[in-house]
N, C-alpha and C positions, 0 to 999 in steps of 0.2 A: 580409576581413568582420568589422566591430566584435560581439564576442560578450562581453555582461554576465553575472556573476553578484553578482547582491544580499544584501546576508546576509536569511536567514530570519528574519520574525517572525511564523509561528502559536509558540502559548506551548509553550514548553520543546522549540524542535525548533532543536536544534544541527547537522546534517547542512548539507553546505553541495553548488552541484551542480555545481561542479566542484576537484579537487585540483590542488596543483602540477603535477607530475605530465602531467595534460593541458595545464595551459596551456602549459608544454613543448612539447606537442604541435601546441596549434594555431599557436604564435610560430616553429616552423620550417617550419611551412606558407606561412607568412604574413603569419595574419591578428592582429588587434588584440585585446585581454582585459579588461577594464576588470572589478576584482572591490573590492566593497565593503568599506573596513575592518573588521577584525576578521570579518570574516564564518567564518570557520574557524579562530580561535584558539579558542576554547572547547573542540576537540576537536582543538587539536595543530597546523593547518594555521595559522602564524604568516604576518603580512603578509610579514614579509622573504622566509620562502618564496615566496612569492607572487610579490615584485618577484627574486627572484635567476632564478625563470622566466619571469621579459618579462611580467609584468603589470602594467597600470596602474592604483596604488588609489587609488581616488575615496571621499571623504569620504560623499556621499548617496544615495540610493538614487535619487532623482527625477534625479537628471545621470545616472546607468547607465541608467534608463528613456530619457530623453530622447536621448541617443547611441548606446545600441546597437543595432544589425539584430538580435539573436538574445539572448532570457533564457532562460539556461538557470539552474533552481531546481530545486528539491525535490517542496515542499508547495505545494499548490494557492492562487492569489494570494488574497492577502487584497483587503480592499473597495478598501483605499488603494493597494493594486497595481493591482488592473484599473482604475482610473479614471487610472493613469499609461501602460497600453497605449494603441499607434499605431497608425494605418489601418499595414499591411502589415510591421506588426512580426512578426517569430516568437518564440513563447512554447512553450517545450518543456522539459516540466516531469509529473507526478505533476495530475490535474487532477477525476477521479472527480466528473464533471457529473451523472450518473444522477439523485443522491438532493436538488444541489445548484442549486434553477431561479437562483438569485438568482443563484449566482459565471456560471449558463448565461449568463442574458440580460443578463450584464456582457461577460464576452467577445464574446457577437455583436452589442453595442452598439461596443467599442473596434476593432470591425474588424480585429483584427489575424488573425494565422494561427498556432492556436493545436494543438499535439499534443501528446499524450497520453501520456506513456510507459507507463501502463496497458491499451494496447488496441497496441501496437506488435508487428507476431508475426514470427512468424519462420518458415522454411521446413516446419517440422515442425509447424505450425499452434497452439505452444505462445505465451508470452508473456514475452517474453524480459528486459524491463527490469523487468516484476512479480516476477520471480521469485526476483532476490534480496534483497528486501525480503519479500516471503513465505516465507523460507526463514529470513529473521532474526525473522519477528511471528512463526512456527512454535516455533520453539526455545523463543522468549518466554514461548509462552503458556504454557505447563507453568511456567515458572520464574514466572509470575505466581498460578498457579493455587497452584501449591504455600506460596506467602507467603500469599497469602488462604485457605489452609484453616488456618491457626496462628486461634488462638485470642485473640490479642492484636489481630490484625486482623478478627472479627467470624468468623471461618470455625468450621468443627466439629471444630476441634481436634484435625486430623487429621497425621499423617505421610505423605505421600504413598506415600512405600515401605513402612509398614510394617514390623516389625519381625518377627525367630521368634519364633511364635507371635501373634500381631495380624499382621488379613491388611489390604493396601496397600487404600490407597483407589481406587475402582471413578472411571476418566477416560473419558467419551464425546467420539469424535471428529465432527462431521457436517461432511464432505465428506475424499478421499482425494487432494485434490490436491497441491499443493507444500507448501500452509500445513498440509494434515493430513498430511501423511507426515514434515514435519520434526517436526509437533509427537509423532505417532507416535512416529517417533525416540527423542525425547528422554523422552517417557513410559512407555515400555517401555525407557529405561537406565536410569530411574530407581526400577523394579520395580511401578510400580503395574498396578493389572491392566484393561485395556484393550479397548476395544470401537472400532471406526471402523469409522462407518456412508455406502455412498453406494450410487447404482445403476451405477453402471463396473463390470460385474460381472468386464469383462477387470484392472482394477485391482484390485478385492479380489482376486482370484488370484494375481495378483505379488505383492501383501500377506502372503498368505497363505502361498505360496511363500518370502517373506526371512528372514519373521516364527513358521511354525508357530503352534505349540501358546500363544506367549508374550499372544500376540494373539487377540480375536474380532472376526468380520467379518460383517455384515451390509448384506442390501440396503434400500436406503431408500426406506420406505413411514413413512406417518406413524404407525400400530400398533404398526411396529417400534422411530421413531423416541419415540414417547409414552411406552414401555413401557422403553425404554432410561436415557430422562432423568427419567424418576422414581425410580430406580435409584440415578443418578447421586451423587457426587461432587462432579466434574470437569463441566463439560460445554463442547466445545471449537467454537465458530463457527465454521466456515472452508470458508465454498462462497462461490461465484463464479458469477454469469455477468459472461462480460468483454464493458465497457461498459455494463452493464445493474445497476439494483437488483438486489440481494440478494433471492432469497425467502426469505417468514419463516416456516420451518420448525416455529420453536418457540414456541406458543399463548402465551398470559399464562393462560390457565386451565392451560395442562400447569405453566408457572413458579411457578405458587401451589401447585401440589399438589406443588415438589421437597422436597429435606430442608432442614429448617433449619441455616443456614449454610453450604448448598452454594452452589459458587464458578460465576459462570457469564465465560467469556474470549471476549469477541465477536467475531474478528478480522476478521471479515466488514464491520462498524460504519462504514468508508470506503466500502462501496457501499449504507448504509443499514441494518447487521445483521442477522443470519437467525434474531435475533428479535425478537416484538413486544413484546419489555419494554424493547430495546436507546436507550440515549442514546447520542451522542457523548462522551467524557468528554477528560479532557486528563491528561498527567503528575503534575500540580500538584493534581488532584484525581481520581487515576482509577477508583475503584468510586463505588458504591450501592447501597442497596439495596432490592428490592423482594418483599413479603412472606417477609420473613429472608433470601433468598438474595440474594446477594451479585455485581453485576454488575461486571464489569472491561471497558471499552468505549474504551477509548482508541485514540484515528482513527490517531496516527503510533505507535502503538508500538513499532519502528525508531528513531525521534532519542533513545529512552533510550540505545541503545548507539550514538552518530550515529558513530564514529569507523571500527569497523568494519561502519557501514551505508555512509556516503557510500564508503567503499571499494570496497565492494562491490556498489553499482547504478552509479560512476562506471564501473570497470568494463566494466560491461554500457553503459553508454550514451554511451561516450565515441565510439564507432564512428560513430552516429547523428549523434555532434554534429558530425565531422568531414566527414561526406556534404555536411549541412545548410551547416558553413561555407565547404565548397569548390565545391558544385556552386551553390548556391541555393536556396531551399525547394523553389523550384513544382519546377526542374528535380528534384534531389531527390527531392520525392515520386511526379512523372512515373516516375523512374528504378525506385525500389527501393516494390513493392506492398507491401511489409509495415509500411514507413513509413507509407506510404500508411493505410494501417489504423489508426494513431495519428492520422489528424487528424481530429478531433473540430467542431474549429468554424471555419469560413474566410471571411471576408471577411466578415460579416456573417451567413452561412448554418450551419447546424449539417449536418453533416457525418457520423455517428454513426446511427447508423440506432438504436441501442440508447436513446443519450440524448434522442432524438428522439420516440421513443416514450414513454420513463418522461415527460416531461413534455408528449406531447399536442401538442407543435410539428413544423414542418415540417421534411423531409429533404431536404436538396441531395444530387444525388449530387458529389462532389468531382472526377471524372473527365472531365464535362461542361463545368466552370466553366475548366478547364485545357490544355483539347487546343484 
């Protein structure tokens, strides 16, 4: 198979779909790999590294899209990339279609086979291709919060950890999944006072057993969320509905009643965000204020630590890339139900129920089209 790796074009996105090591593996199995020049240069994966691994370097993304049978990316295709997709071509990347009708329509019109990292599953029911970036984003969320609590950045002029004789900042984490757990680890490590809220009592028991009286756990209810948010210096939003739009757990009214200079970090922004006041931002302009509350809603947080993120992501995606390359997309999807769960759009049809539901569009069971 001819596998193509274009350079990412989203604002301040420096990750790359394959590392030179993964190119080596694909070449050993007889596959051809096209990599756009300078695709990984910003994070130390130089063109000569790809050439040594056996890749063919290509000047223009249009040439990669024209020749490759499978496109391996990191972020969702931008409008100019959607136009270059063709019928039957495989796109393997993060898509986050639930909050993005325009991209959904463009992918349906392309007639391509679009597999989303974020809905591929594992045998234990988890999301193995979302997990590494969730770990990065969760840890980064506390770094971002600490930075924006500083007065020079508009915050409450607080040190997250406090000092002896002065209380630490209050951090509230909504959701105890991979993002929330990673944020919790960092927040506790930095000495802040942490409350984590989730509706999964078994998960809360696990965290309570792990951290003991270093944290507070709360069952997720509207009343508990409101009380916690109003007393918080930092609120981390980390809820997830796989493939679907994030629920709006914090209302505009709650935000308006928060402390002046407090910080919201909405890690769920890729799926639309879990605060009513959230809208996506970029690393170029990461924050905005509503009612004196700082909102950090960067949609590609792991892109700021792109070398770490690329290696973590490609460790997880590489086995699936190899399956698709070795067997062809249709056979790989039929044989691997976990990969099939990643299929969001198949040759003009939406094949992810959560995406179809989010946009009020028709859903097609992909297995009926392939057997």
